[in-house]
C-alpha positions as CSV (number, residue, x, y, z in Angstrom):
1,M,0.0,0.0,0.0
2,S,1.3,3.4,-0.9
3,L,0.4,6.9,0.2
4,K,-1.2,7.6,-3.1
5,N,-3.4,4.5,-2.8
6,V,-4.5,5.4,0.8
7,L,-5.4,8.9,-0.3
8,A,-7.4,7.5,-3.2
9,E,-9.4,5.3,-0.8
10,I,-10.0,8.3,1.5
11,Q,-11.4,10.2,-1.5
12,N,-13.9,7.4,-2.0
13,C,-15.0,7.3,1.6
14,K,-18.6,6.1,2.1
15,C,-19.3,8.7,4.9
16,K,-20.5,11.5,2.6
17,H,-24.1,11.3,3.7
18,E,-23.1,12.0,7.3
19,L,-21.6,15.4,6.6
20,P,-24.1,18.4,6.6
21,H,-21.7,20.7,4.8
22,G,-20.5,18.1,2.3
23,F,-17.6,15.8,1.8
24,R,-14.3,17.6,1.6
25,P,-11.3,15.9,3.3
26,I,-8.7,18.6,4.3
27,L,-5.2,17.2,5.0
28,Q,-1.7,17.7,3.9
29,V,0.7,14.8,3.6
30,S,4.0,14.0,1.9
31,T,6.3,11.0,2.3
32,S,9.1,13.5,3.0
33,A,7.3,15.1,6.0
34,R,9.4,15.4,9.2
35,L,6.8,17.1,11.4
36,C,3.2,16.0,11.8
37,I,0.4,18.2,13.2
38,A,-2.3,15.9,14.7
39,S,-5.2,18.3,15.0
40,Q,-8.9,18.0,15.7
41,A,-11.0,18.5,12.6
42,P,-11.1,21.2,9.9
43,G,-13.2,24.3,10.7
44,I,-15.6,26.0,8.4
45,R,-12.9,28.3,7.0
46,A,-10.7,25.3,6.1
47,H,-13.7,23.6,4.6
48,E,-14.5,26.6,2.4
49,T,-11.0,27.2,1.2
50,G,-9.6,23.7,1.2
51,I,-6.5,24.8,3.2
52,P,-5.9,23.4,6.7
53,F,-5.4,26.0,9.5
54,N,-6.3,28.8,7.1
55,D,-7.7,31.0,9.9
56,R,-6.8,32.8,13.1
57,S,-6.1,29.5,14.9
58,G,-3.6,28.7,12.2
59,D,-2.0,32.1,12.5
60,R,-1.5,31.5,16.2
61,L,-0.2,27.9,15.7
62,R,2.4,29.2,13.2
63,E,3.4,31.9,15.7
64,W,3.8,29.2,18.4
65,M,6.0,27.2,16.0
66,G,8.0,30.2,14.8
67,M,7.1,29.2,11.2
68,D,6.0,31.2,8.2
69,R,3.2,30.1,5.9
70,K,5.5,29.0,3.1
71,T,7.3,26.5,5.4
72,F,4.0,25.5,7.1
73,Y,2.5,24.5,3.8
74,G,5.7,22.9,2.5
75,R,6.6,19.2,2.2
76,N,8.3,19.0,5.6
77,V,4.9,19.4,7.4
78,A,2.1,16.9,7.5
79,I,-1.3,18.0,8.8
80,V,-3.4,15.0,9.7
81,P,-6.6,15.9,11.7
82,M,-8.5,13.3,13.7
83,D,-11.5,13.9,11.3
84,F,-10.6,14.8,7.8
85,C,-13.8,16.6,7.1
86,F,-15.7,19.5,8.8
87,P,-18.2,17.7,11.0
88,G,-20.6,20.6,11.2
89,H,-21.9,22.8,14.1
90,L,-23.5,22.0,17.4
91,P,-26.8,23.8,18.3
92,N,-24.8,26.4,20.3
93,G,-22.8,27.3,17.2
94,A,-19.5,25.5,18.2
95,D,-17.9,23.0,16.0
96,K,-18.9,19.4,16.5
97,P,-16.2,17.1,17.8
98,P,-14.3,15.0,15.3
99,R,-16.0,11.7,14.3
100,S,-14.2,8.8,15.8
101,K,-15.0,6.5,12.8
102,C,-12.7,8.6,10.6
103,A,-9.7,8.0,12.7
104,L,-10.6,4.3,13.1
105,A,-10.8,3.9,9.4
106,W,-7.8,5.8,8.1
107,R,-5.4,7.1,10.7
108,D,-3.1,4.2,11.3
109,R,-2.9,3.4,7.6
110,L,-2.1,7.0,6.6
111,L,0.5,7.5,9.3
112,A,2.2,4.3,8.3
113,E,3.0,6.0,4.9
114,L,4.8,8.9,6.6
115,P,8.1,7.2,7.6
116,H,10.2,10.2,8.4
117,I,8.2,12.0,11.1
118,E,10.4,13.1,13.9
119,L,7.9,15.0,16.0
120,T,4.1,14.9,16.2
121,L,2.3,17.9,17.7
122,L,-0.8,16.7,19.5
123,V,-3.2,19.7,19.2
124,G,-6.1,19.2,21.5
125,S,-7.5,16.5,23.7
126,Y,-8.8,14.2,20.9
127,A,-5.4,13.8,19.3
128,Q,-3.8,13.4,22.7
129,A,-6.2,10.6,23.7
130,W,-5.6,8.8,20.4
131,H,-1.8,9.0,20.3
132,L,-1.0,8.7,24.0
133,G,-3.7,6.2,25.0
134,D,-3.3,5.2,28.6
135,N,-0.3,7.5,29.0
136,A,-2.6,10.6,28.6
137,K,-3.5,12.3,31.9
138,S,-7.0,12.8,33.2
139,N,-7.6,16.0,31.2
140,L,-5.9,18.3,28.6
141,T,-4.3,20.6,31.1
142,E,-2.6,17.8,33.0
143,T,-1.5,16.1,29.8
144,V,0.0,19.3,28.4
145,R,1.6,20.1,31.8
146,A,3.4,16.7,31.6
147,W,4.7,17.4,28.1
148,R,8.3,16.3,29.0
149,E,7.1,12.7,29.5
150,Y,6.1,12.5,25.8
151,T,9.1,14.1,24.1
152,P,10.9,13.8,21.8
153,R,8.3,11.8,19.8
154,Y,5.2,13.8,20.8
155,L,4.4,17.3,22.1
156,P,0.9,17.8,23.5
157,L,-0.5,21.3,22.9
158,A,-3.6,23.3,23.8
159,H,-5.7,24.2,20.8
160,P,-4.6,27.5,19.3
161,S,-8.2,28.7,19.0
162,W,-8.9,32.2,20.3
163,H,-11.6,30.6,22.4
164,N,-8.8,29.3,24.5
165,N,-7.5,32.7,25.5
166,A,-8.8,32.2,29.1
167,W,-7.0,28.9,29.3
168,L,-3.7,30.4,28.2
169,A,-4.1,33.3,30.7
170,A,-4.7,30.8,33.5
171,N,-1.7,28.6,32.5
172,P,1.2,31.0,31.8
173,W,3.6,28.1,32.1
174,F,2.5,27.0,28.6
175,E,4.0,29.9,26.8
176,R,6.9,30.2,29.2
177,E,8.0,26.5,29.1
178,I,6.6,24.8,26.1
179,L,6.7,27.4,23.3
180,P,10.5,27.9,23.5
181,Y,11.0,24.1,23.3
182,L,8.6,23.9,20.4
183,K,10.3,26.6,18.4
184,R,13.7,25.0,19.0
185,R,12.5,21.6,17.8
186,V,10.9,23.1,14.7
187,R,14.1,24.9,13.8
188,E,16.1,21.7,14.3
189,I,13.8,19.6,12.2
190,C,13.5,22.2,9.4
191,H,17.3,22.8,9.4
192,S,18.1,19.1,9.2
193,S,15.8,18.7,6.2
194,I,16.2,22.0,4.5
195,I,16.7,20.5,1.1
196,L,13.2,19.1,1.3
197,I,11.6,22.5,1.6
198,P,10.1,23.4,-1.8
199,Q,11.6,26.4,-3.6
200,T,9.4,29.4,-4.4
201,R,8.1,29.7,-7.9
202,S,8.8,32.8,-10.0
203,S,5.3,34.1,-9.1
204,G,6.5,34.5,-5.5
205,R,3.9,32.0,-4.3
206,P,4.8,28.7,-2.6
207,P,4.0,25.6,-4.7
208,R,0.7,24.0,-3.6
209,L,0.8,20.5,-2.4
210,P,-1.7,18.0,-3.7
211,R,-4.7,17.9,-1.3
212,L,-7.8,15.8,-1.2
């Protein structure tokens, strides 16, 4: 099984009738990726544009990582949400949680085709529960606080949503302790694989990766 074959199967997923906003898997993968962002599910902005983290949450995540958009959307970075499609809204207007059946059907098979991942960022409690299993703590705060237990393979993070401003204010250790480590690891990974970062086209825009 190759990455191309797995992506083709995802494109033919039978879950289309379950998605109120339509079937549009949003992910970014390359066999040369060194850094994986395990996120929650695409939001409405990503669904509309077809670009993961193409919103204020993405701006904040890139700031946390010390990474510009060109590098973020380059071949060194894989973005693999727990649910590939926008799951819709709850009655209160918030996004629905990611559907577990998506991860059960595709996650292990897809990640197996990314052999060079050095660090996986676990963004939010759903990604942390999946990847850490019994090693996750009782809640997101405690899991993120115990980040040193999971490095260098994983780094649990709070979600960069602006709805989490109160959490960030209540937990100043996150920005003080974790973000410097995150920026340093990102620099190390990108520097060690600099030849894999795509060159800018003459138009000045970064080349677009194939996306589902």
